[in-house]
NUROMAR-262870 format. One line per 2 residues: number of its first residue (from 0); their letters; for each residue z, y, x of N, C-alpha, C. Coordinates in Angstrom, 1 decimal. Layout:
NUROMAR-262870
NUM) A) Z Y X Z Y X Z Y X ~ ...
***
This chain:
NUROMAR-262870
0) MA) 164.1 55.0 24.2 162.6 54.8 24.2 162.0 55.2 22.9 ~ 160.9 55.9 23.0 160.2 56.4 21.7 159.6 55.2 21.0
2) AK) 159.7 55.2 19.7 159.1 54.1 18.9 157.6 54.2 19.0 ~ 157.0 53.0 19.0 155.5 53.0 19.1 155.0 53.4 17.8
4) TA) 153.9 54.2 17.8 153.2 54.6 16.6 152.3 53.5 16.1 ~ 152.1 53.5 14.8 151.3 52.5 14.2 149.8 52.7 14.7
6) PT) 149.0 51.6 14.8 147.6 51.8 15.1 146.9 52.7 14.0 ~ 145.8 53.3 14.5 145.0 54.0 13.5 144.3 53.0 12.6
8) VK) 143.9 53.4 11.4 143.2 52.5 10.5 141.9 53.0 10.2 ~ 140.8 52.2 10.3 139.5 52.5 9.9 139.0 51.6 8.8
10) IC) 138.6 52.1 7.7 138.1 51.4 6.6 136.6 51.6 6.6 ~ 135.8 50.5 6.9 134.4 50.7 7.1 133.6 50.2 5.9
12) GL) 132.4 50.7 5.9 131.4 50.2 4.8 131.6 50.8 3.5 ~ 132.2 52.1 3.4 132.3 52.8 2.2 131.0 53.1 1.6
14) QS) 130.8 52.9 0.3 129.6 53.3 -0.4 129.8 54.0 -1.7 ~ 131.1 54.1 -2.2 131.4 54.6 -3.5 132.4 55.8 -3.4
16) VE) 132.0 56.9 -4.1 132.9 58.0 -4.2 134.1 57.6 -5.0 ~ 134.0 56.8 -6.0 135.1 56.4 -6.8 136.1 55.6 -6.0
18) VL) 135.7 54.7 -5.1 136.6 54.1 -4.2 137.3 55.1 -3.3 ~ 136.5 56.0 -2.8 137.1 57.0 -1.8 138.1 57.8 -2.5
20) KS) 137.9 58.2 -3.8 138.9 58.9 -4.5 140.2 58.2 -4.7 ~ 140.1 56.8 -4.8 141.3 56.0 -5.0 142.1 55.7 -3.8
22) IV) 141.5 56.0 -2.6 142.2 55.6 -1.3 142.5 56.8 -0.4 ~ 142.0 58.0 -0.8 142.1 59.2 0.0 143.6 59.6 0.3
24) HL) 144.5 59.2 -0.6 145.9 59.5 -0.5 146.6 58.6 0.5 ~ 145.9 57.5 0.9 146.5 56.5 1.8 146.5 57.0 3.3
26) PI) 147.3 56.6 4.2 147.3 57.0 5.6 146.2 56.3 6.3 ~ 144.9 56.6 6.0 143.8 56.1 6.7 143.2 57.1 7.6
28) DH) 142.9 56.7 8.8 142.5 57.7 9.9 141.0 57.9 10.0 ~ 140.2 56.8 9.7 138.8 56.9 9.7 138.1 56.2 8.6
30) IG) 137.1 56.8 8.0 136.2 56.1 7.0 134.9 55.9 7.6 ~ 134.4 54.7 7.5 133.1 54.3 8.2 132.0 54.2 7.2
32) FV) 130.8 54.7 7.6 129.6 54.6 6.8 128.6 53.8 7.6 ~ 128.0 52.8 7.1 127.0 52.0 7.8 125.6 52.5 7.6
34) FA) 125.0 52.9 8.7 123.6 53.3 8.6 122.6 52.2 9.1 ~ 123.2 51.2 9.8 122.3 50.1 10.3 122.0 49.1 9.2
36) PS) 121.0 48.3 9.3 120.7 47.3 8.3 121.9 46.4 8.0 ~ 122.3 46.4 6.7 123.5 45.7 6.3 123.6 45.8 4.8
38) KR) 124.3 44.8 4.2 124.5 44.9 2.7 125.4 46.1 2.4 ~ 126.0 46.7 3.4 126.9 47.9 3.2 126.2 49.2 3.6
40) QV) 124.9 49.1 3.9 124.2 50.3 4.4 124.1 51.3 3.3 ~ 124.3 52.6 3.8 124.2 53.7 2.9 123.1 54.7 3.4
42) TP) 122.6 55.5 2.5 121.6 56.5 2.9 122.3 57.7 3.4 ~ 121.7 58.5 4.2 122.3 59.7 4.7 122.8 60.6 3.5
44) EK) 122.0 60.6 2.4 122.4 61.4 1.2 123.7 60.9 0.6 ~ 123.8 59.6 0.5 125.0 59.0 -0.1 126.2 59.4 0.8
46) AG) 126.1 59.2 2.1 127.1 59.5 3.0 127.5 61.0 2.9 ~ 126.5 61.8 2.8 126.7 63.3 2.7 127.5 63.6 1.4
48) EL) 127.3 62.9 0.4 128.0 63.0 -0.9 129.5 62.7 -0.7 ~ 129.7 61.6 0.0 131.1 61.1 0.3 131.8 62.1 1.2
50) IA) 131.1 62.6 2.2 131.7 63.6 3.2 132.0 64.9 2.4 ~ 131.1 65.3 1.5 131.4 66.5 0.7 132.7 66.4 -0.1
52) FL) 132.9 65.2 -0.6 134.1 65.0 -1.4 135.3 65.1 -0.5 ~ 135.3 64.5 0.7 136.4 64.7 1.7 136.6 66.1 2.1
54) KS) 135.6 66.9 2.3 135.7 68.3 2.7 136.3 69.1 1.5 ~ 136.0 68.7 0.3 136.6 69.4 -0.9 138.1 69.1 -1.0
56) EE) 138.5 67.9 -0.6 139.9 67.5 -0.6 140.6 68.2 0.5 ~ 140.0 68.4 1.6 140.6 69.1 2.8 140.8 70.5 2.4
58) KN) 139.9 71.1 1.7 140.1 72.5 1.3 141.3 72.7 0.4 ~ 141.7 71.6 -0.3 142.8 71.6 -1.2 144.1 71.3 -0.5
60) GI) 144.0 71.2 0.9 145.2 71.0 1.6 145.6 69.5 1.9 ~ 144.7 68.6 1.6 144.9 67.2 1.7 144.4 66.8 3.1
62) AV) 145.2 66.0 3.9 144.8 65.5 5.2 143.8 64.4 4.9 ~ 142.6 64.5 5.4 141.6 63.5 5.1 141.2 62.7 6.4
64) PL) 140.6 61.5 6.2 140.2 60.8 7.4 139.0 61.4 8.1 ~ 138.8 61.1 9.4 137.6 61.5 10.1 136.5 60.5 9.6
66) TV) 135.3 60.9 9.7 134.2 60.1 9.2 133.4 59.5 10.4 ~ 133.0 58.3 10.3 132.4 57.5 11.3 131.1 57.0 10.8
68) GV) 130.0 57.2 11.6 128.7 56.6 11.2 128.4 55.4 12.1 ~ 128.1 54.3 11.6 127.9 53.0 12.4 126.4 52.8 12.5
70) FV) 125.9 52.8 13.8 124.5 52.7 14.1 124.3 51.5 15.0 ~ 123.1 50.9 15.0 122.7 49.9 15.9 121.4 50.4 16.6
72) NP) 121.5 50.6 17.9 120.3 51.1 18.7 119.6 52.2 18.0 ~ 120.2 53.3 17.6 119.5 54.4 16.9 118.7 55.2 17.9
74) TE) 117.7 55.9 17.4 117.0 56.8 18.2 117.6 58.2 18.0 ~ 117.2 59.1 19.0 117.7 60.5 18.8 117.3 61.1 17.5
76) EQ) 116.1 60.8 17.1 115.6 61.3 15.9 116.3 60.8 14.6 ~ 116.6 59.5 14.6 117.4 59.0 13.5 118.8 59.7 13.4
78) LK) 119.4 59.8 14.5 120.8 60.5 14.5 120.6 61.9 14.0 ~ 119.6 62.6 14.5 119.4 64.0 14.1 119.2 64.1 12.6
80) QV) 118.4 63.1 12.0 118.1 63.2 10.6 119.4 62.9 9.8 ~ 120.2 61.9 10.2 121.4 61.5 9.5 122.4 62.7 9.6
82) LA) 122.7 63.2 10.8 123.7 64.2 11.0 123.3 65.5 10.3 ~ 122.0 65.8 10.0 121.6 67.0 9.3 122.1 66.9 7.9
84) VA) 122.2 65.7 7.3 122.6 65.5 5.9 124.1 65.1 5.8 ~ 124.5 64.4 6.8 125.9 63.8 6.7 126.6 64.2 8.0
86) PL) 127.3 65.3 8.1 128.0 65.8 9.3 129.2 65.0 9.7 ~ 128.9 63.9 10.5 129.9 63.0 10.9 130.8 63.5 12.0
88) DV) 132.0 63.0 12.1 132.9 63.3 13.2 132.7 62.4 14.4 ~ 132.3 61.1 14.1 132.2 60.1 15.1 130.9 59.3 14.9
90) VQ) 130.2 59.0 16.0 129.1 58.1 16.0 129.6 56.8 16.6 ~ 129.5 55.7 15.9 129.8 54.4 16.5 128.5 53.6 16.8
92) LH) 128.4 53.3 18.1 127.2 52.6 18.5 127.5 51.1 18.7 ~ 126.7 50.3 18.1 127.1 48.9 17.9 126.1 47.9 18.5
94) SQ) 125.4 48.3 19.6 124.5 47.3 20.2 124.4 47.5 21.7 ~ 123.2 47.7 22.2 123.0 47.7 23.6 122.8 49.1 24.2
96) ET) 123.4 50.1 23.5 123.2 51.5 23.9 123.8 51.7 25.3 ~ 123.0 52.4 26.1 123.4 52.7 27.5 124.5 53.8 27.6
98) PE) 125.2 53.8 28.8 126.1 54.9 29.0 125.4 56.2 28.9 ~ 124.2 56.3 29.4 123.5 57.6 29.4 123.2 58.1 28.0
100) FC) 122.9 57.1 27.1 122.6 57.4 25.7 124.0 57.9 25.0 ~ 125.0 57.2 25.3 126.3 57.5 24.7 126.7 58.9 25.2
102) RF) 126.5 59.2 26.4 126.9 60.6 26.9 126.0 61.6 26.2 ~ 124.7 61.3 26.1 123.8 62.3 25.4 124.3 62.5 24.0
104) VR) 124.6 61.5 23.2 125.0 61.6 21.8 126.3 62.5 21.7 ~ 127.2 62.2 22.6 128.5 62.9 22.6 128.3 64.4 22.9
106) EH) 127.5 64.7 23.8 127.3 66.1 24.3 126.3 66.8 23.4 ~ 125.2 66.2 23.0 124.2 66.9 22.3 124.6 67.1 20.8
108) FQ) 125.2 66.1 20.2 125.6 66.3 18.8 127.0 66.7 18.6 ~ 127.8 66.8 19.7 129.2 67.3 19.6 130.0 66.4 18.7
110) VK) 129.9 65.1 18.9 130.7 64.2 18.1 131.5 63.3 19.1 ~ 132.5 62.6 18.6 133.1 61.5 19.3 132.2 60.3 19.3
112) VF) 132.3 59.5 20.3 131.5 58.2 20.3 132.4 57.0 20.5 ~ 132.3 56.1 19.6 132.9 54.8 19.7 131.9 53.8 20.1
114) KS) 132.1 52.9 21.1 131.2 51.9 21.6 131.7 50.6 21.3 ~ 131.0 49.7 20.6 131.4 48.4 20.3 131.2 47.4 21.5
116) VS) 132.0 46.4 21.6 131.8 45.3 22.6 131.9 44.1 21.7 ~ 130.8 43.3 21.8 130.8 42.0 21.0 131.4 40.9 21.7
118) IS) 132.3 40.2 21.0 133.0 39.1 21.6 132.5 37.8 20.9 ~ 132.0 36.8 21.6 131.6 35.6 21.0 132.7 34.8 20.4
120) KS) 132.5 34.4 19.1 133.6 33.6 18.4 133.8 32.3 19.2 ~ 132.8 31.8 19.8 132.9 30.5 20.4 133.4 30.6 21.9
122) DH) 133.5 31.8 22.4 133.9 31.9 23.8 135.4 32.1 23.9 ~ 136.1 31.1 24.4 137.6 31.2 24.5 138.0 31.5 25.9
124) KV) 137.1 31.8 26.8 137.5 32.1 28.2 137.9 33.6 28.2 ~ 139.1 33.9 28.8 139.6 35.2 28.9 138.9 35.8 30.1
126) PS) 138.2 37.0 30.0 137.6 37.5 31.2 138.6 38.2 32.1 ~ 138.3 38.3 33.4 139.1 38.9 34.3 139.0 40.4 34.2
128) LD) 139.9 41.2 34.7 139.8 42.7 34.7 138.6 43.1 35.5 ~ 138.2 42.4 36.6 137.0 42.7 37.3 135.8 42.5 36.5
130) EV) 135.8 41.5 35.7 134.6 41.3 34.8 134.5 42.3 33.7 ~ 135.6 42.7 33.1 135.6 43.8 32.1 135.2 45.1 32.7
132) SA) 135.7 45.4 33.9 135.4 46.6 34.6 133.9 46.7 34.9 ~ 133.3 45.6 35.4 131.9 45.6 35.7 131.1 45.9 34.5
134) QL) 131.6 45.4 33.3 130.9 45.6 32.0 131.0 47.0 31.5 ~ 132.2 47.6 31.7 132.6 48.8 30.9 132.8 50.1 31.8
136) DP) 132.9 49.9 33.1 133.1 51.1 34.0 132.0 52.1 33.8 ~ 130.7 51.7 33.6 129.7 52.7 33.5 129.9 53.6 32.2
138) YK) 130.7 53.2 31.3 131.0 54.0 30.1 132.1 54.9 30.2 ~ 132.8 54.9 31.3 133.9 55.9 31.5 133.4 57.3 31.4
140) GT) 134.0 58.1 30.6 133.6 59.5 30.5 132.5 59.7 29.5 ~ 132.0 58.6 28.9 130.9 58.7 27.9 131.3 58.4 26.5
142) VD) 132.4 57.7 26.4 132.9 57.3 25.0 134.4 57.7 24.9 ~ 134.8 57.7 23.6 136.2 58.0 23.2 137.0 56.8 22.9
144) AV) 136.3 55.7 22.5 137.0 54.5 22.2 136.0 53.3 22.4 ~ 136.6 52.2 22.7 135.9 50.9 22.7 136.4 50.1 21.6
146) LL) 135.5 49.5 20.8 135.8 48.6 19.7 135.4 47.2 19.9 ~ 136.4 46.3 19.9 136.1 44.9 20.1 135.8 44.3 18.7
148) DT) 134.7 43.6 18.6 134.2 43.0 17.3 133.6 41.7 17.6 ~ 133.6 40.8 16.6 133.0 39.5 16.8 131.5 39.6 16.7
150) FD) 130.9 39.0 17.7 129.4 39.0 17.8 128.8 38.3 16.5 ~ 127.8 39.0 16.0 127.0 38.4 14.9 125.6 38.4 15.3
152) PV) 124.9 37.3 15.2 123.5 37.2 15.7 122.5 38.1 14.9 ~ 122.8 38.4 13.7 121.9 39.2 12.8 122.2 40.7 13.0
154) YG) 123.4 41.1 12.8 123.8 42.5 12.8 124.5 43.0 14.0 ~ 124.8 42.1 14.9 125.6 42.4 16.1 127.1 42.4 15.9
156) GG) 127.5 42.9 14.8 129.0 42.9 14.4 129.1 42.8 12.9 ~ 130.3 43.0 12.4 130.5 43.0 11.0 130.4 41.6 10.4
158) SG) 130.8 40.6 11.2 130.6 39.2 10.7 131.7 38.8 9.7 ~ 132.8 39.5 9.8 133.9 39.0 8.9 134.7 37.9 9.5
160) KT) 134.4 37.6 10.8 135.1 36.4 11.5 135.9 37.0 12.7 ~ 137.0 36.3 13.0 137.8 36.7 14.1 137.3 36.1 15.4
162) FA) 137.7 36.7 16.5 137.4 36.2 17.8 138.8 35.8 18.4 ~ 138.8 35.2 19.6 140.0 34.8 20.2 140.8 36.0 20.8
164) WD) 141.9 36.4 20.1 142.6 37.6 20.4 143.2 37.6 21.8 ~ 143.3 36.5 22.5 144.0 36.5 23.8 143.2 37.3 24.9
166) CI) 142.0 37.7 24.6 141.2 38.5 25.5 141.6 40.0 25.4 ~ 142.3 40.4 24.3 142.6 41.8 24.1 143.3 42.5 25.2
168) PV) 144.4 41.8 25.8 145.1 42.6 26.8 144.3 43.0 28.0 ~ 143.3 42.2 28.4 142.5 42.6 29.5 141.7 43.9 29.2
170) YQ) 141.1 44.0 28.0 140.4 45.2 27.6 141.4 46.3 27.4 ~ 142.6 46.1 26.9 143.6 47.1 26.8 143.9 47.7 28.2
172) EW) 144.0 46.9 29.2 144.3 47.3 30.6 143.2 48.2 31.1 ~ 142.0 47.8 30.8 140.8 48.6 31.2 140.9 50.0 30.5
174) AR) 141.1 49.9 29.2 141.1 51.1 28.4 142.2 52.1 28.8 ~ 143.3 51.6 29.2 144.4 52.5 29.7 143.9 53.2 31.0
176) FA) 143.3 52.5 31.9 142.8 53.1 33.1 141.7 54.1 32.8 ~ 140.9 53.8 31.9 139.7 54.6 31.5 140.1 55.8 30.7
178) GV) 141.3 55.8 30.1 141.7 56.9 29.2 141.0 56.9 27.9 ~ 140.7 55.7 27.3 140.1 55.7 26.0 140.9 54.8 25.1
180) QL) 140.6 54.9 23.8 141.3 54.1 22.8 140.7 52.7 22.8 ~ 141.5 51.7 22.4 141.0 50.3 22.3 141.3 49.9 20.8
182) LV) 140.2 49.7 20.1 140.2 49.4 18.7 139.8 47.9 18.5 ~ 140.3 47.3 17.5 140.0 45.9 17.2 139.4 45.7 15.8
184) AG) 138.3 45.0 15.7 137.7 44.6 14.4 137.5 43.1 14.4 ~ 136.8 42.6 13.4 136.4 41.2 13.4 137.3 40.3 12.6
186) GL) 137.0 40.1 11.3 137.8 39.2 10.5 139.2 39.6 10.1 ~ 139.5 40.9 10.3 140.8 41.4 9.9 140.9 41.5 8.4
188) QP) 142.1 41.2 7.9 142.4 41.3 6.4 143.9 41.5 6.3 ~ 144.4 41.7 5.0 145.8 42.0 4.9 146.7 40.8 5.4
190) DN) 146.2 39.6 5.3 147.0 38.4 5.7 147.1 38.2 7.2 ~ 146.3 38.8 8.0 146.4 38.6 9.4 146.6 39.9 10.3
192) VN) 146.5 41.0 9.7 146.5 42.2 10.5 147.8 42.5 11.1 ~ 148.9 42.2 10.4 150.2 42.5 10.9 150.5 41.6 12.1
194) EL) 150.0 40.4 12.1 150.1 39.4 13.2 149.4 40.0 14.5 ~ 148.2 40.6 14.3 147.5 41.2 15.4 148.3 42.4 15.9
196) VT) 148.7 43.3 15.0 149.4 44.5 15.4 150.7 44.2 16.2 ~ 151.4 43.2 15.7 152.7 42.8 16.3 152.5 42.2 17.7
198) AY) 151.5 41.4 17.8 151.3 40.7 19.1 150.6 41.5 20.1 ~ 149.7 42.4 19.7 148.8 43.1 20.7 148.9 44.6 20.7
200) QP) 149.4 45.2 19.6 149.6 46.6 19.5 148.3 47.4 19.9 ~ 147.2 47.1 19.3 146.0 47.9 19.7 146.1 49.4 19.2
202) DG) 145.3 50.2 19.8 145.3 51.6 19.4 144.8 51.8 17.9 ~ 144.0 50.9 17.5 143.5 51.1 16.1 142.9 49.7 15.6
204) VD) 142.8 49.6 14.3 142.2 48.4 13.7 141.1 48.9 12.7 ~ 140.1 48.0 12.5 138.9 48.4 11.8 138.6 47.2 10.8
206) VS) 138.4 47.5 9.5 138.2 46.4 8.6 137.1 46.8 7.6 ~ 136.4 45.8 7.1 135.4 46.0 6.1 135.4 44.9 5.1
208) SG) 134.8 43.7 5.4 134.8 42.7 4.4 136.2 42.1 4.1 ~ 137.1 42.3 5.0 138.5 41.8 4.7 139.2 42.5 3.6
210) VE) 138.7 43.7 3.1 139.3 44.4 2.0 138.3 44.5 0.8 ~ 137.5 43.4 0.7 136.5 43.4 -0.4 136.8 42.1 -1.2
212) TE) 136.3 42.2 -2.5 136.3 41.1 -3.4 134.9 41.0 -3.9 ~ 134.2 39.9 -3.7 132.8 39.7 -4.1 131.9 40.8 -3.6
214) GV) 132.2 41.3 -2.3 131.3 42.3 -1.7 131.6 43.7 -2.1 ~ 132.7 43.9 -2.9 133.0 45.3 -3.4 134.4 45.7 -2.8
216) KD) 134.5 46.9 -2.3 135.8 47.3 -1.8 136.9 47.2 -2.9 ~ 138.0 46.6 -2.5 139.1 46.3 -3.4 140.3 47.2 -3.1
218) IA) 140.6 48.1 -4.0 141.7 49.1 -3.8 143.0 48.4 -3.4 ~ 143.4 47.3 -4.1 144.6 46.6 -3.9 144.6 46.0 -2.5
220) KI) 143.5 45.5 -2.0 143.5 44.9 -0.7 143.5 46.0 0.4 ~ 142.8 47.1 0.1 142.9 48.2 1.1 144.3 48.7 1.2
222) TA) 145.0 48.9 0.1 146.4 49.4 0.1 147.3 48.4 0.9 ~ 147.1 47.1 0.6 147.9 46.1 1.3 147.6 46.1 2.8
224) FV) 146.4 46.3 3.2 146.0 46.3 4.6 146.7 47.4 5.3 ~ 146.6 48.6 4.7 147.2 49.8 5.3 148.8 49.6 5.4
226) ER) 149.4 49.1 4.4 150.8 48.9 4.4 151.2 47.9 5.5 ~ 150.4 46.9 5.7 150.8 45.8 6.7 150.5 46.3 8.1
228) VT) 149.6 47.3 8.3 149.4 47.8 9.6 150.6 48.7 10.0 ~ 151.2 49.4 9.1 152.3 50.3 9.3 153.6 49.6 9.2
230) QK) 153.6 48.3 8.8 154.9 47.6 8.6 155.6 47.5 9.9 ~ 156.9 47.7 9.8 157.8 47.6 11.0 158.2 46.2 11.2
***
């Protein structure tokens, strides 16, 4: 039997070229830039600067992460303005965006689309496959990945808190049927990510505040996080 591959790793909320320079050698698959209101929000110009650095590294033969822009209910015009300055590989939609809008973004801007699903921290009821299908079937063929994240009443996600992981297998089953990736975020950090990976083997993991110290990305924590995701 072939060995399972490690989940992909997304480090979200990057704001600094210096930090990016320090982690670009790590096996990170996605770098996320937040364009929605957040303490990690970046301007399109700053994201463009970070993407330009990655492209320069790629020209030097270095394998670099794909870039992801995180948006909450963006308009077509907002996406157009951001992508004109910051040519992203992926648009992550983090609120109530419709399947029709996801399809439009994917086809019109020629990007991959990740769609977040908010899980309430207080809800410990595991949904049935029928319930998940009713929620997500309309997104079949419109997105490339579904991201489970803990619901935040202010920003929708990015709360830095975990949700009850026992709901993950139902979403995984739906994702397999739909042919999309199932990513997990919400309160992940170096101390708990290997537990998640071992128990549930998601297709990918996403972290932001869990690799920060006093609100600033911490190189040692990012390194430890990546190592523990790939730990056998």
